[in-house]
C-alpha positions in Angstrom: 16.2 -24.0 37.5 14.5 -21.1 35.9 14.1 -18.0 38.1 10.7 -16.5 37.1 11.6 -13.3 38.9 14.5 -12.6 36.5 14.0 -11.3 33.0 16.8 -10.7 30.5 16.8 -9.0 27.1 19.5 -8.5 24.5 19.4 -6.0 21.6 21.3 -7.3 18.6 22.3 -3.9 17.1 24.6 -3.5 14.1 27.0 -1.3 16.0 26.6 -2.6 19.5 25.0 -5.5 21.4 23.3 -4.5 24.6 22.1 -6.8 27.3 20.0 -6.0 30.4 19.0 -8.2 33.3 16.0 -7.2 35.4 14.7 -8.4 38.8 10.9 -8.3 39.5 10.2 -6.6 42.8 7.4 -7.2 45.2 5.5 -4.3 43.5 5.8 -6.2 40.1 8.1 -3.5 38.6 11.4 -4.6 37.1 14.6 -3.3 38.5 17.8 -3.2 36.4 20.4 -5.3 38.2 23.0 -5.8 35.5 23.8 -4.6 31.9 26.5 -4.6 29.4 27.4 -3.2 26.0 29.8 -4.7 23.5 30.9 -3.9 19.9 29.0 -6.1 17.5 30.9 -8.8 15.6 29.5 -11.3 13.2 26.0 -9.7 13.1 24.7 -7.2 10.6 21.2 -5.7 10.7 20.1 -8.5 13.1 21.4 -11.3 10.8 24.2 -13.6 11.7 27.0 -13.2 9.1 29.8 -15.0 11.0 28.8 -17.7 13.5 32.1 -17.7 15.5 32.4 -13.9 15.7 28.7 -13.7 16.7 29.2 -16.3 19.4 32.2 -14.5 20.8 30.6 -11.1 21.0 27.3 -12.3 22.4 29.0 -14.5 25.0 31.2 -11.6 26.0 28.1 -9.4 26.5 26.2 -12.0 28.4 29.2 -12.8 30.8 29.6 -9.2 31.7 25.9 -8.6 32.4 25.7 -11.9 34.4 28.8 -10.9 36.4 27.3 -7.5 37.3 24.0 -8.9 38.3 25.4 -12.1 39.9 22.8 -14.0 38.0 23.4 -17.1 35.7 20.9 -16.8 32.9 19.1 -19.8 31.4 16.7 -17.9 29.1 16.8 -14.6 27.3 14.6 -12.5 25.1 16.2 -11.3 21.8 15.4 -8.0 20.2 15.8 -7.9 16.4 14.6 -5.8 13.4 16.1 -7.4 10.2 15.3 -5.7 6.9 13.6 -8.9 5.9 10.9 -8.4 8.6 7.4 -8.6 7.0 4.0 -7.3 8.1 0.9 -9.1 6.9 -2.7 -7.9 7.6 -5.4 -10.4 7.0 -9.2 -10.3 7.6 -11.3 -13.4 8.3 -15.1 -13.8 8.4 -17.5 -16.0 10.3 -21.3 -16.4 10.2 -22.8 -16.2 13.7 -26.4 -16.5 12.6 -27.9 -14.5 15.5 -25.8 -16.2 18.2 -23.5 -14.4 20.7 -19.9 -13.8 19.8 -17.7 -15.9 22.1 -14.0 -16.0 22.8 -13.8 -19.2 20.8 -14.9 -17.2 17.7 -12.0 -14.8 18.0 -9.6 -17.8 18.5 -11.0 -19.6 15.5 -10.6 -16.6 13.2 -7.1 -16.0 14.4 -6.2 -19.6 14.0 -7.6 -19.6 10.4 -5.7 -16.4 9.6 -2.5 -17.9 11.0 -2.9 -21.0 8.8 -3.3 -18.9 5.7 -0.3 -16.8 6.4 1.8 -19.9 7.0 0.5 -21.5 3.8 1.3 -18.4 1.8 5.0 -18.5 2.9 6.2 -21.5 4.9 9.6 -20.0 5.2 8.4 -17.3 7.6 7.9 -17.5 11.3 5.6 -15.2 13.2 7.2 -13.4 16.1 4.1 -11.1 16.9 0.4 -11.5 16.2 -2.2 -8.8 16.9 -6.0 -8.6 16.9 -6.8 -5.4 15.2 -10.3 -4.6 13.8 -13.6 -6.2 14.7 -16.6 -5.8 12.4 -20.0 -6.9 13.6 -22.8 -6.8 11.1 -20.9 -4.0 9.2 -20.2 -2.0 12.3 -16.7 -1.3 13.6 -16.0 -2.3 17.2 -12.9 -1.0 19.0 -12.9 -3.7 21.7 -13.6 -7.4 21.7 -17.4 -7.7 20.9 -17.9 -10.6 23.3 -21.5 -11.6 24.1 -22.8 -9.4 21.3 -25.6 -11.0 19.2 -24.7 -10.9 15.5 -25.2 -12.5 12.1 -21.7 -12.0 10.8 -18.4 -11.3 12.6 -15.0 -10.5 11.1 -11.6 -9.5 12.5 -8.4 -8.3 11.0 -5.1 -9.6 12.3 -1.6 -8.3 12.0 1.3 -10.8 11.6 4.9 -9.7 12.1 7.1 -12.3 10.5 10.8 -13.1 10.0 12.4 -15.7 7.8 12.9 -18.9 9.7 16.5 -19.3 8.7 17.4 -15.9 10.4 15.8 -17.1 13.6 17.5 -20.5 13.3 20.9 -19.0 13.0 20.4 -16.7 16.0 19.1 -19.6 18.0 22.2 -21.6 17.1 24.5 -18.9 18.3 22.7 -18.6 21.7 22.7 -22.4 22.1 26.4 -22.2 21.6 26.5 -19.7 24.5 24.5 -22.2 26.6 21.4 -20.1 26.8 17.8 -20.6 25.5 15.8 -18.0 23.7 12.5 -17.3 25.4 11.0 -14.9 22.8 12.0 -12.9 19.7 10.7 -9.3 20.0 10.7 -6.5 17.3 13.1 -3.9 18.6 11.1 -0.9 17.1 7.9 -2.4 18.7 9.7 -2.4 22.1 10.9 1.2 21.6 7.3 2.3 20.8 6.2 0.9 24.1 8.7 3.1 25.8 7.5 6.3 24.2 3.7 6.1 23.7 0.8 5.9 26.1 -2.6 4.2 25.5 -4.3 7.3 24.1 -1.5 7.8 21.5 -1.6 4.2 20.5 -5.4 4.4 20.1 -5.2 7.6 18.1 -2.2 6.7 15.9 1.5 7.1 16.4 4.9 5.8 15.2 8.5 5.3 16.2 11.2 5.8 13.6 14.6 4.3 14.6 17.3 5.7 12.4 20.2 3.4 13.2 23.7 3.0 12.0 23.0 1.1 8.7 19.2 0.7 8.7 16.0 2.6 9.6 13.1 0.7 11.3 9.5 1.7 11.8 6.8 0.6 14.2 3.4 2.2 13.5 0.5 2.0 16.0 -3.3 2.5 15.5 -6.5 1.6 17.3 -4.7 -0.1 20.2 -2.6 -2.3 18.0 0.8 -2.5 16.3 -0.3 -2.3 12.7 3.0 -2.2 10.8 6.7 -2.9 11.2 9.3 -2.6 8.5 13.0 -2.0 8.2 15.1 -0.8 5.2 18.9 -0.8 4.8 19.6 2.9 4.9 21.0 4.5 8.1 23.1 7.4 9.3 26.3 5.7 8.3 25.2 6.0 4.7 25.3 9.8 5.0 28.9 9.5 6.3 29.8 7.3 3.3 28.1 9.7 0.9 30.3 12.6 2.2 33.4 10.4 2.1 32.8 9.5 -1.5 31.5 12.9 -2.6 34.3 15.0 -1.0 37.2 12.5 -1.0 37.5 12.7 2.8 38.2 10.0 5.4 35.2 8.5 7.2 36.4 10.0 10.5 36.3 13.5 8.9 33.0 12.8 7.2 31.5 11.6 10.5 32.6 14.8 12.2 31.1 17.0 9.4 27.8 15.0 9.5 27.4 15.6 13.2 28.7 19.2 13.2 27.5 20.9 10.1 24.2 22.7 9.9 22.1 21.4 7.0 19.5 24.2 6.5 20.0 27.9 5.9 23.8 28.0 6.3 23.7 26.7 9.8 27.1 27.8 11.0 28.5 31.4 11.1 31.9 30.1 10.0 30.3 28.5 7.0 28.3 31.6 6.3 31.3 33.7 6.1 33.6 31.4 4.2 31.1 29.3 2.2 33.6 26.5 2.5 34.3 23.9 5.1 36.6 25.0 7.9 40.1 23.5 8.0 39.1 22.1 11.5 37.4 19.2 9.6 40.6 18.1 7.8 42.3 16.0 10.4 43.5 13.2 8.0 43.5 14.7 4.5 45.0 17.8 3.1 42.8 21.0 3.4 41.1 22.1 0.2 38.1 24.2 -0.6 34.9 22.2 -0.4 31.6 24.1 -0.7 29.4 23.9 2.4 26.3 23.9 0.2 27.6 20.9 -1.6 28.0 19.0 1.7 24.5 20.1 2.8 23.1 18.9 -0.5 24.7 15.5 0.0 23.2 15.2 3.5 19.8 16.4 2.4 19.6 14.0 -0.6 20.1 11.0 1.7 17.7 12.3 4.3 15.1 12.9 1.5 15.5 9.3 0.5 14.9 8.1 4.1 11.9 10.4 4.6 10.3 9.4 1.3 10.4 5.8 2.3 8.9 6.6 5.7 6.1 8.6 4.0 5.4 5.8 1.6 5.1 3.3 4.5 2.7 5.5 6.4 0.5 6.5 3.4 0.0 2.9 2.6 -1.9 2.5 5.9 -4.3 5.4 5.1 -4.0 6.6 8.7 -3.4 10.3 8.7 -3.5 10.4 12.5 -0.2 8.6 12.7 1.5 11.6 10.9 0.6 13.8 13.9 2.5 11.7 16.5 5.9 10.5 15.2 9.1 10.1 17.2 12.5 9.9 15.7 15.1 8.0 17.7 18.5 6.3 17.1 21.8 7.7 16.0 20.4 9.4 12.9 17.9 11.4 15.0 20.8 13.4 16.4 21.6 15.0 13.1 21.5 18.8 13.3 18.2 20.3 12.2 16.6 17.0 11.4 13.4 18.4 12.9 13.4 21.4 10.5 14.1 19.2 7.5 11.5 16.6 8.4 8.8 19.2 9.4 9.4 21.0 6.1 8.9 17.8 4.2 6.4 16.0 6.4 4.2 19.0 7.3 2.3 18.2 10.4 4.6 15.6 11.8 5.5 16.0 15.5 8.9 15.1 17.0 9.5 14.3 20.6 12.5 12.7 22.3 11.2 12.8 25.8 10.2 9.8 27.9 7.3 11.4 29.7 5.1 8.4 29.1 7.5 5.9 30.4 7.2 6.5 34.1 7.3 3.1 35.8 11.1 2.9 35.6 13.4 5.3 37.3 16.9 6.3 36.3 16.5 4.9 32.8 19.6 4.2 30.8 18.6 5.5 27.4 20.9 3.0 25.6 18.8 0.2 27.0 15.4 1.6 26.0 14.5 -1.3 23.7 15.4 -3.8 26.6 13.1 -1.8 29.0 10.3 -1.9 26.4 10.8 -5.6 25.9 10.5 -6.3 29.7 7.4 -4.1 29.9 5.8 -6.1 27.1 6.7 -9.4 28.9 5.5 -8.3 32.3 2.5 -6.2 31.5 1.6 -7.4 28.0 0.1 -5.4 25.2 -3.6 -4.8 24.7 -4.0 -6.5 21.4 -1.2 -9.0 21.2 -2.3 -12.6 21.0 0.0 -15.3 22.5 -0.3 -18.9 21.3 -0.9 -21.4 24.1 -1.7 -25.2 23.8 -5.3 -26.2 24.0 -5.2 -29.1 26.5 -8.6 -30.4 25.5 -7.4 -30.9 21.9 -4.0 -32.6 22.0 -3.9 -32.7 18.3 -4.4 -29.0 18.0 -2.2 -26.2 19.3 -1.9 -22.6 18.7 -5.3 -21.4 19.9 -4.7 -17.7 20.6 -6.6 -17.3 23.8 -4.2 -15.3 26.0 -4.7 -11.6 25.5 -2.4 -9.2 27.3 -3.5 -5.7 28.4 -0.6 -3.3 28.8 -2.4 -0.3 30.2 -5.0 -1.6 32.6 
């Protein structure tokens, strides 16, 4: 029997799989009762690449979390951000002819938009749908314009979609582990919920998750998630660049990446010698390698990542997002990333605090995406629409009538 007071989430990372099990208290707030972290096998950038290895690693992670929580899970929510994730924004219009705008009008336009998105690419499945902009007789409304008399009404919707085959393969793996998937959730979307408050989401903000082999973005504006994307460049690519460029081992290159200062000769030892210290040569023979050459390698890859981020944000024409960006993930720990990004991105602000995420105490930062997922599921999000069957129309389903509000 399903225990509605138990919510579980699992983050399918490229390096690690992380599972968290929460119990809903009498105050409605989730309490972490069990968690686990395992090395990822058979999964790369949220895609199953080896069924058997993926089953083994996920099963191992689930068993440990269940053992700690003393809970047997029937359902779980899965956090993913594959590089194939697609954001579609679509506007639909309806003539009202002097009548009041009703909830059915919003549902109708959303249903029509969903039909068009599915017709355009039947191989995609929507994991998130948001109501974004409302235009009533050429006037922009921030909130739902219910009971407003109008001649014409339009709304813009945001669809976050993933190829069906990716979801099918993940579902197959979890079925093999005897557990059902309740919902797929964008990992970067969940992280954004951890970091931002309602005012920031209204004004414009974004989370940039620089992971091991990919970088994911979730951009918010006007109380909605407006864009999600992921590209296959992460902090490990910097390590590999150093390895190839300097003929070092990956262990040595990783140490250099994390230790060396990138801007203005960041280390006194490097300043004096202008070459890498012998302390970095643990597996290869010491030789003179210019510290500037290493910094140039790191900066070149960071420039590539930042240029892609700028392009994504500029496409939205939302300058306010640039004033409230947060970098997270393994790549965000690089020395002087803030200096490099601020020099390149001008007014961008970086903040790694969790001042806005107050409902949970003693947060395990490795489980942030899981915390965010649970908050979405328990409190909802102001503009996300959830499909529910319409009982009065058995031949029709998917009327988007349930609107969650996360901050009320």
